Backbone as CSV, one residue per row, in Angstrom:
resi,resn,N_x,N_y,N_z,CA_x,CA_y,CA_z,C_x,C_y,C_z
1,MET,0.852,-1.166,0.000,0.000,0.000,0.000,0.903,1.234,0.000
2,GLY,0.635,2.169,-0.887,1.463,3.361,-1.020,1.126,4.411,0.012
3,HIS,2.085,5.296,0.233,1.902,6.407,1.166,2.154,7.706,0.426
4,ALA,1.197,8.599,0.464,1.358,9.887,-0.217,2.038,10.866,0.733
5,ALA,3.265,11.240,0.408,3.987,12.216,1.217,3.521,13.608,0.839
6,GLY,3.516,14.483,1.792,3.131,15.861,1.526,3.313,16.690,2.773
7,ALA,2.722,17.860,2.760,2.844,18.761,3.906,2.379,18.039,5.167
8,GLY,3.187,18.091,6.182,2.848,17.450,7.437,3.276,16.000,7.538
9,SER,3.872,15.452,6.491,4.310,14.053,6.524,5.702,13.945,7.140
10,ALA,6.071,12.745,7.501,7.417,12.490,8.013,8.467,12.844,6.963
11,GLU,8.171,12.511,5.719,9.119,12.792,4.639,9.345,14.288,4.486
12,ASP,8.263,15.062,4.561,8.343,16.518,4.453,9.147,17.091,5.625
13,PHE,8.875,16.607,6.826,9.601,17.066,8.005,11.102,16.809,7.858
14,TYR,11.469,15.583,7.519,12.888,15.250,7.425,13.583,16.003,6.290
15,ALA,12.875,16.255,5.198,13.447,17.057,4.111,13.756,18.462,4.618
16,GLN,12.813,19.067,5.335,13.029,20.409,5.864,14.155,20.434,6.887
17,LEU,14.175,19.456,7.767,15.208,19.392,8.793,16.596,19.311,8.172
18,TYR,16.788,18.371,7.261,18.120,18.172,6.693,18.507,19.261,5.706
19,LEU,17.539,19.854,5.011,17.861,21.008,4.170,18.283,22.192,5.037
20,GLY,17.663,22.333,6.198,18.075,23.381,7.128,19.494,23.171,7.620
21,LEU,19.811,21.954,8.016,21.166,21.652,8.495,22.195,21.810,7.373
22,TYR,21.836,21.364,6.184,22.735,21.474,5.028,23.047,22.931,4.715
23,ASN,22.023,23.764,4.660,22.245,25.173,4.346,22.984,25.895,5.468
24,GLU,22.768,25.479,6.693,23.518,26.085,7.797,25.000,25.730,7.697
25,ALA,25.291,24.499,7.325,26.687,24.100,7.137,27.324,24.886,5.995
26,LYS,26.575,25.094,4.919,27.089,25.887,3.803,27.351,27.319,4.242
27,ALA,26.464,27.882,5.045,26.621,29.255,5.505,27.827,29.411,6.415
28,ALA,28.233,28.328,7.053,29.390,28.390,7.948,30.697,28.529,7.179
29,GLY,30.625,28.432,5.854,31.816,28.634,5.039,32.690,27.407,4.913
30,ASN,32.110,26.243,5.071,32.881,25.005,4.969,33.419,24.804,3.559
31,GLY,34.662,25.173,3.338,35.308,24.924,2.067,34.731,25.721,0.911
32,GLY,34.078,26.832,1.180,33.541,27.652,0.112,32.301,27.072,-0.538
33,LEU,31.610,26.156,0.137,30.428,25.527,-0.445,29.307,26.516,-0.727
34,CYS,29.340,27.650,-0.086,28.232,28.577,-0.201,28.458,29.657,-1.252
35,THR,29.534,29.566,-2.003,29.760,30.557,-3.043,28.753,30.356,-4.161
36,PRO,28.425,31.393,-4.911,27.471,31.229,-6.013,27.948,30.153,-6.986
37,ALA,27.006,29.494,-7.637,27.333,28.365,-8.511,28.343,28.734,-9.592
38,ALA,28.253,29.925,-10.144,29.146,30.327,-11.230,30.490,30.833,-10.716
39,THR,30.617,30.974,-9.403,31.843,31.539,-8.842,32.394,30.615,-7.780
40,THR,33.571,30.104,-7.991,34.241,29.289,-6.987,35.220,30.176,-6.244
41,PRO,35.726,29.767,-5.087,36.669,30.609,-4.358,37.895,30.990,-5.190
42,THR,38.349,30.095,-6.055,39.547,30.418,-6.842,39.244,31.352,-7.994
43,THR,38.020,31.289,-8.549,37.685,32.179,-9.661,37.052,33.470,-9.183
44,ALA,36.636,33.523,-7.919,35.984,34.736,-7.420,36.926,35.930,-7.515
45,THR,38.179,35.738,-7.124,39.102,36.867,-7.163,39.516,37.177,-8.594
46,ALA,39.469,36.183,-9.479,39.852,36.422,-10.874,38.762,37.161,-11.638
47,THR,37.483,36.914,-11.271,36.392,37.541,-12.003,35.922,38.838,-11.351
48,ALA,36.132,38.997,-10.071,35.703,40.218,-9.393,36.691,41.333,-9.682
49,SER,36.200,42.559,-9.621,37.075,43.685,-9.923,38.057,43.956,-8.788
50,SER,37.776,43.484,-7.593,38.702,43.651,-6.470,38.476,42.527,-5.468
51,PRO,39.441,42.295,-4.575,39.246,41.263,-3.552,38.027,41.541,-2.670
52,SER,37.736,42.818,-2.423,36.569,43.115,-1.592,35.273,42.762,-2.316
53,ASP,35.246,42.873,-3.664,34.078,42.442,-4.432,33.870,40.936,-4.302
54,ALA,34.964,40.198,-4.376,34.880,38.742,-4.240,34.370,38.381,-2.847
55,HIS,34.868,39.084,-1.835,34.420,38.834,-0.465,32.930,39.154,-0.331
56,SER,32.480,40.230,-0.964,31.069,40.613,-0.914,30.184,39.554,-1.549
57,GLU,30.641,38.970,-2.675,29.873,37.915,-3.342,29.715,36.709,-2.437
58,VAL,30.795,36.318,-1.790,30.752,35.155,-0.892,29.876,35.462,0.312
59,ALA,30.012,36.672,0.867,29.200,37.050,2.027,27.714,37.044,1.671
60,ALA,27.372,37.516,0.484,25.974,37.525,0.052,25.451,36.102,-0.106
61,ALA,26.270,35.229,-0.655,25.860,33.827,-0.817,25.669,33.177,0.543
62,GLN,26.558,33.463,1.487,26.431,32.900,2.824,25.171,33.399,3.513
63,ALA,24.860,34.679,3.344,23.633,35.215,3.933,22.416,34.512,3.350
64,GLY,22.450,34.229,2.046,21.353,33.493,1.424,21.200,32.106,2.014
65,CYS,22.314,31.453,2.272,22.275,30.120,2.881,21.728,30.193,4.305
66,GLU,22.115,31.229,5.044,21.605,31.391,6.406,20.091,31.590,6.387
67,ASN,19.604,32.383,5.438,18.160,32.606,5.335,17.434,31.316,4.982
68,LYS,18.003,30.531,4.080,17.404,29.241,3.733,17.406,28.312,4.940
69,ALA,18.528,28.263,5.652,18.637,27.403,6.835,17.556,27.761,7.846
70,ARG,17.405,29.058,8.107,16.395,29.530,9.071,14.990,29.114,8.616
71,ALA,14.683,29.346,7.357,13.336,29.032,6.860,13.043,27.535,6.930
72,TYR,13.989,26.711,6.483,13.772,25.257,6.518,13.651,24.741,7.947
73,MET,14.527,25.220,8.841,14.513,24.713,10.211,13.251,25.153,10.946
74,LYS,12.811,26.387,10.704,11.571,26.840,11.332,10.382,26.041,10.810
75,ALA,10.395,25.709,9.527,9.316,24.889,8.960,9.321,23.494,9.583
76,ALA,10.496,22.936,9.783,10.591,21.615,10.416,10.054,21.673,11.842
77,ALA,10.435,22.706,12.587,9.995,22.831,13.975,8.489,23.046,14.081
78,ALA,7.890,23.646,13.050,6.451,23.899,13.052,5.652,22.767,12.409
79,SER,6.319,21.728,11.980,5.671,20.633,11.260,4.621,19.924,12.116
80,PRO,3.441,19.704,11.561,2.420,18.945,12.283,2.869,17.510,12.579
81,TYR,3.756,16.996,11.744,4.266,15.641,11.959,4.863,15.499,13.358
82,GLY,5.673,16.462,13.757,6.350,16.366,15.046,5.400,16.345,16.224
83,SER,4.438,17.237,16.207,3.503,17.276,17.331,2.634,16.023,17.384
84,ARG,2.368,15.442,16.224,1.584,14.195,16.189,2.414,12.998,16.649
85,SER,3.665,12.960,16.228,4.472,11.753,16.413,5.303,11.752,17.688
86,GLY,5.706,12.938,18.159,6.616,12.988,19.296,8.019,12.541,18.929
87,ASP,8.341,12.527,17.644,9.663,12.121,17.139,10.745,12.983,17.791
88,TYR,11.773,12.359,18.329,12.817,13.112,19.016,13.545,14.078,18.077
89,MET,13.555,13.789,16.779,14.194,14.713,15.842,13.376,16.002,15.704
90,TRP,12.087,15.933,15.936,11.272,17.146,15.935,11.683,18.021,17.110
91,PHE,11.905,17.395,18.272,12.373,18.157,19.433,13.740,18.767,19.144
92,LEU,14.585,18.050,18.439,15.895,18.574,18.048,15.714,19.833,17.208
93,SER,14.785,19.816,16.254,14.564,20.991,15.399,14.074,22.171,16.229
94,LYS,13.218,21.931,17.210,12.716,23.002,18.058,13.834,23.601,18.909
95,VAL,14.698,22.752,19.456,15.833,23.240,20.242,16.798,24.009,19.344
96,HIS,17.022,23.509,18.148,17.925,24.161,17.195,17.438,25.574,16.885
97,VAL,16.161,25.720,16.611,15.570,27.030,16.324,15.716,27.959,17.530
98,ALA,15.429,27.435,18.707,15.523,28.259,19.929,16.965,28.679,20.196
99,GLN,17.921,27.757,20.022,19.324,28.067,20.282,19.864,29.121,19.326
100,ARG,19.345,29.159,18.116,19.796,30.140,17.118,19.046,31.465,17.241
101,GLY,18.018,31.489,18.081,17.221,32.692,18.216,16.341,32.959,17.017
102,TRP,15.923,31.895,16.332,15.126,32.014,15.113,13.632,31.952,15.386
103,THR,13.223,32.110,16.634,11.801,32.000,16.970,11.010,33.194,16.507
């Protein structure tokens, strides 16, 4: 018997949770993962008109990742799945949001 995943499902919750964690890791600057797709850390300085421009591009990309992380994690913490299931990972998402001050 098939299960239709959607808003409020376990699958939706876990997608939001892990997308939040993934984007937060990218925002932390782990190896330049958060740079824009067309700009890598090595080409950023070659294509930007100055080193400060390259830094601005990376900072903007990181801010975008932080915003995505916040949105995904808040969605996970607000998921109906968690309140229905009592899944400990839902509690983790709620603590994560509170610790970051994203409430």
